[in-house]
C-alpha positions as CSV (number, residue, x, y, z in Angstrom):
1,M,143.4,-121.7,18.4
2,R,146.1,-120.8,20.8
3,K,149.7,-121.0,19.9
4,W,152.0,-122.9,22.4
5,Y,155.8,-123.1,22.5
6,V,157.3,-126.2,24.1
7,I,160.7,-125.2,25.3
8,V,163.5,-127.7,26.1
9,R,166.4,-126.2,28.1
10,V,169.6,-128.0,29.0
11,E,171.3,-126.6,32.1
12,T,174.3,-127.8,34.0
13,S,174.0,-127.9,37.8
14,P,176.9,-126.8,40.0
15,D,178.0,-130.4,40.6
16,G,178.3,-131.1,36.9
17,E,175.0,-132.9,36.2
18,K,173.0,-132.0,33.1
19,L,169.4,-131.0,33.8
20,V,166.8,-131.0,31.0
21,I,163.9,-128.6,31.7
22,V,160.7,-128.8,29.7
23,E,158.3,-125.8,29.8
24,T,155.3,-124.7,27.8
25,T,154.6,-121.0,27.2
26,E,152.4,-118.9,25.1
27,S,155.0,-116.2,24.6
28,K,157.8,-116.6,22.0
29,P,161.0,-117.7,23.7
30,K,164.1,-115.6,23.4
31,K,167.1,-117.8,24.3
32,V,166.5,-121.6,24.1
33,D,168.4,-124.7,23.0
34,F,165.4,-126.3,21.4
35,A,161.8,-125.2,20.8
36,I,158.7,-127.0,19.4
37,F,155.8,-125.0,18.1
38,A,152.2,-126.4,18.5
39,E,148.7,-125.1,18.2
40,K,145.8,-126.1,20.5
């Protein structure tokens, strides 16, 4: 079983729009707005 972290980051672009970035990683995230933990 591999542990996966689903990371949701909210960033603001230079023109003021909010961007939502979703990433998956096997390493534990350091600074995130929201993280979901899942095992596969």
